[in-house]
C-alpha positions in Angstrom: 0.0 0.0 0.0 1.4 3.4 -1.0 1.5 6.5 1.3 -1.2 8.2 -0.8 -3.5 5.1 -0.5 -2.8 5.0 3.2 -3.6 8.7 3.7 -6.8 8.5 1.7 -8.0 5.3 3.3 -7.4 6.7 6.8 -9.0 10.1 6.1 -12.2 10.9 7.9 -14.8 12.8 6.0 -16.8 15.6 7.8 -19.9 13.4 7.4 -18.2 10.6 9.3 -17.2 12.9 12.2 -19.1 12.7 15.4 -21.9 15.2 15.6 -21.2 15.8 19.3 -17.6 16.8 18.7 -18.6 19.0 15.7 -21.4 20.7 17.7 -19.4 21.6 20.8 -16.2 23.4 19.9 -13.9 24.1 22.8 -13.5 27.8 23.4 -11.6 28.1 26.6 -10.1 31.6 27.3 -6.8 32.3 28.9 -8.4 33.4 32.2 -10.5 30.2 32.4 -7.4 28.1 31.9 -5.6 30.0 34.6 -8.6 29.4 37.0 -8.4 25.7 36.2 -4.7 25.7 36.8 -5.1 27.6 40.1 -7.7 25.1 41.2 -5.5 22.1 40.3 -2.4 23.6 42.0 -4.4 24.2 45.1 -5.7 20.6 45.1 -2.1 19.3 44.6 -0.6 21.4 47.4 -3.3 20.8 50.0 -2.0 23.8 52.0 0.4 26.7 51.2 0.3 29.4 48.6 -0.4 29.8 44.9 1.2 32.8 43.3 -0.3 34.1 40.0 1.0 36.7 37.6 4.7 36.0 38.0 6.6 37.3 35.0 7.0 34.5 32.4 10.2 32.5 33.1 10.7 34.2 36.5 9.3 31.5 38.9 12.7 29.8 39.6 14.3 33.1 40.3 11.4 34.0 42.6 11.9 30.7 44.5 15.5 31.7 45.0 14.7 35.2 46.3 12.0 33.8 48.6 14.6 31.3 49.9 12.4 28.3 49.1 14.4 25.2 48.3 12.5 22.9 45.9 14.3 19.9 47.2 12.9 20.4 50.7 9.4 21.8 49.9 6.6 20.8 47.6 6.7 23.2 44.6 4.5 23.2 41.5 5.3 25.5 38.6 3.4 26.2 35.4 5.5 28.3 33.1 4.7 30.5 30.2 0.9 30.2 30.6 -1.2 32.4 28.3 -2.8 35.4 30.1 -5.0 38.1 28.8 -3.5 40.7 31.3 0.2 39.9 30.9 0.4 37.9 27.6 2.3 35.1 29.3 3.0 34.4 33.0 4.1 31.8 35.4 2.0 30.3 38.2 3.8 29.0 41.2 2.5 26.8 44.0 4.5 26.2 47.2 3.6 24.1 50.3 5.0 26.3 53.1 3.4 27.8 56.2 4.6 31.4 55.6 5.8 33.4 52.6 7.6 36.7 52.5 5.1 38.8 50.6 7.4 41.8 50.7 10.1 40.0 48.7 7.3 38.7 46.4 6.1 42.3 45.8 9.7 43.3 45.0 10.3 40.8 42.3 6.7 40.2 41.0 4.8 43.5 41.8 1.6 42.4 40.0 1.4 39.0 41.7 -1.7 37.7 43.3 -1.1 35.4 46.2 -3.8 32.9 47.2 -3.6 31.2 50.5 -4.5 27.5 50.2 -6.0 25.4 52.9 -7.5 21.9 52.6 -6.8 21.9 48.8 -8.8 25.1 48.1 -7.8 28.8 47.7 -9.4 30.5 50.7 -8.1 34.1 50.6 -5.8 36.4 48.8 -2.9 38.2 50.3 -1.9 41.5 48.7 1.8 42.1 48.4 3.2 45.4 49.5 6.5 46.9 48.3 8.9 47.2 51.2 10.2 50.7 52.0 13.8 49.3 52.5 15.5 46.2 51.2 18.7 45.0 52.8 21.2 42.5 51.2 18.8 41.3 48.6 19.8 43.4 45.6 23.5 44.2 44.8 24.5 47.7 43.6 25.8 47.6 40.1 27.6 51.0 40.3 31.4 50.2 40.3 32.1 53.4 42.2 29.7 52.7 45.0 31.2 52.3 48.4 29.6 48.9 48.8 31.9 47.6 46.0 35.1 48.5 47.9 33.8 47.9 51.5 32.3 44.4 51.4 31.3 44.5 55.1 28.7 47.2 54.3 25.1 46.0 53.8 23.6 46.5 50.4 20.7 48.8 51.2 18.1 50.0 48.7 15.2 52.3 49.5 11.9 52.7 47.6 12.3 55.8 45.4 9.1 55.6 43.4 6.2 53.5 44.6 4.2 53.7 41.4 7.1 52.5 39.2 8.5 50.1 41.9 11.9 51.9 41.6 14.6 51.3 44.2 17.8 53.2 44.6 21.0 52.5 46.5 21.1 54.2 49.9 24.8 55.1 49.4 25.1 56.2 45.7 21.5 56.6 44.5 22.1 54.2 41.6 18.8 52.6 40.4 18.4 48.9 41.3 18.5 46.4 38.4 16.7 43.1 38.8 
């Protein structure tokens, strides 16, 4: 049997297609998919937190900044998920008792944090940008005193709350994430 004979004999005509499948097209929007993923992440975790609207590809860095070790805690990650609001985003689920929402706001300012109990999201926690950040961000200015005096803390202060802009307390250089 040749390839053309195989393809024509295996082809399904529209008349042979199931009327149920043809009559019910799947039209799931990005937000509906995210709600399904949120529900599934919550069910898998049992308790902990589900974080939505993490910038696409940033979930592993966020775990690092939150000091959550995936080898010691249950972590569920959905990366590059379609989103109407952000285009693409990551969703992150962690089974921990507490989470540092200040650090979360610093690295994912538009994140929505859902507290999970008994496998269901029960309430949301709003992250707030911290006024001062110590030893989390390093100053990139080569002339900053922190580059020559390693014993000094790396201190950044919130310069513009609307933009989420932080500046070095010593040299006023803008923070780079």
